[in-house]
N, C-alpha and C positions, 0 to 999 in steps of 0.2 A: 210306821212300828214293825211292821213285821222285815221292811226292807232293811231298817237300820239293823236288826238283829244277829239276819244275815251278815250284813257288812262285818260287823265285830266279830263274829266265831269263825267268820273266812280270816278278819285278822289276827286271829290268836291263834290260828290254823297254820296261817303258812308262819308265825315267830314261832313254834314250838319245832315245826319242821326242822325251824332252818339251827334256831340256840339247838336243839336234841340231835341233829344231823339226820330224821329220819330220812330213807329212801322214797325217791316218789316214784311209787309203782302200780300195777294190775289189785296188788291190796290193800296196803294204805290208802290212798288217793277213794277208791269208794267207801273204805270202812269212814275216813272223816267224814266223808257228804253224807251217808246212811244215818250215820251217828246224831249229825247236826242237823238233819232234817228232822230225824224222831225228838230231840232236844229240843227246838227252836218250835216247834209245834206242839209239845205238852207246854213250855213254858207259856206260850202264847195263850195258853186258853188257860190255865193258874192266873197266868193276870188278868186275862178278859175278866175272869171269874168274879177272882179276891178284890180287885180293885181295876173298874170297869176305865172305858176310854172312850171318848167317842172325838171324832172330826167332826157331827155335824153341830155346830152351835148359834149363837147370837144374842145378843144382848136384848134381854125381858125389854116391850113394851109393850104396855094397857092397852094403846092406842093403835095400833097398826096390828096386821096378818103379819106371823112368824114363818121364814122358810128355812127351813135347816144350813148351817154352813154361814149366814149375814147376820152381821148387829147391827142396831139401828141406837139413838141417843134414849137415856131412859130418861120417862115426861115426872120423875121425882126428881132430878136433878142431884141431890146429895145421896142419895143410896143408889148404888151399882149392883144389876142383878146380870143373870143371861140363865137362857135355854139352851141343854143338852141333852140330845135324847141318844140314850141307851140301846142295847138290843134287850129283850126282853131276859133272857136268862140271865142279868146280871141283877135283876132286882133286888135282890135278897140282899145283897149287900149296896144297895143306895138305898141308905139311913140318914133318916133329917137328922143332921149336925155333923155329920160326916166331915170328912177333913176335904176336901180341892186343890188344885191348881189346875188355871186357865193361860193359855198361851194365842196371842194374838200373831194370825201372818205378818198385820202389817204395823207388829213394834219386834224387831225379830233380833232371837236371843233372852225375852221379857219371860217368865213365866209371874203370874200372882197367884197368891194364893186366895180359897174362897171356904163357903162352906154351905153343902148342903139346907137349903129352908126346907122343901116341898118333891114329894114325886107327886105321878100321874093321878094315880089310887087318892089320894089327898087332897087333891085342887079339888077347889068351887066352879062354879059354873062363871070362869073365864072368856071371857068375850069380847071382841073390839066393838067399835062404834057399828061395824057391818056385821055385827051378827053374828062372826065365823069366831069356833073355840080357837085360841092363840096360840094352845099348847095339845092341839091336834096330834096324834103320832102318826108321825110321816111313816112313810113304806120305802125301804131301801132296799134292793136285792131280793123281793119278795117275801118282809120279815118284818112288821109294822115295830116301831120302835116306842119305848115309855121316853117325853119328854119330863126331864129333871129340872126344877129354880135352883141357879147356884148362885149365891150371893157373894158379888170379890169385895172379899175383907182386906185387901191388901191396901195399905196407906198409899204407894207405892202407885197405885192404880190411876189415882186422881192427875197424877202431873202425867197422862201418856191419854188417857180416857177423849180430849179436846182432840188429841190425830188421831181418831180411830173412824174412819169415814165409813160412810152405812155405804155396805151392801160386804168389805171383811169377812174373811175365814175366821176361824178360833176354833180350838182343839180345847178338850177338856179331862179329865183325870179324877178320880174319885176315888179315894184311898179305907179301905171296909177295916173292919178294926183284927179279921183274921190276916194272919203271913205275913207281918212286918216287918221282916223281912227283905220279903218280895216288894215292901213299900219303894224299897231305892231301888229295885233293876223301873218297874216306873215312871219315879220319880227321875232317871237317868235319862230312860227315851224320850219323856216328855223337854226334858228341856237339850236334847239333843234333834227334835222335832223343833225346838225352838230355834236352835244354832240354824237350824238347814230354810231358814225362813229369809238369812242373806243370801240364799243362791235365789236365781229369778227360776219363777215355774212356767214349765213350758209345757202347753198344751197343742 
């Protein structure tokens, strides 16, 4: 997400410098760079707080352990759900019933709508057959994350669900009730990420 914001800001700066014929010198370039760093940092922090995003997601399975970044077929068949792990400071904006969107690496360019069914503090004893808690928060970069169960309500998803192999990665965004104007930025970034899935991933 941050890379997309930086790329977008760079494109705007290049266009502005060209159209307005602003000279490239030791004053204009550093000013634009520092201004961009501050603006993007602030925007990312606000977006992550009011409209949380997670790249650690997978489809909900009640009979097998869930690990971040993967999906598997739902045992219920008709109802499609997934679990996404969010940073702890996003908790105030992870309300049940909140609008959500999901995109899968295996379905480039597609974003599916959904809604939050429940978050970790409201969950009961959801364990698989091995006795492991499938909603156990994972640790990333030293910080535990909060699992959120999202129902995919988009009718288009039924057409693609059979094409999603086990182990596919997903991304999810939840849209809070505050600062609705910024939700458009999050929606745009999520769609840009979905379009980026047309490109091969290099590891």
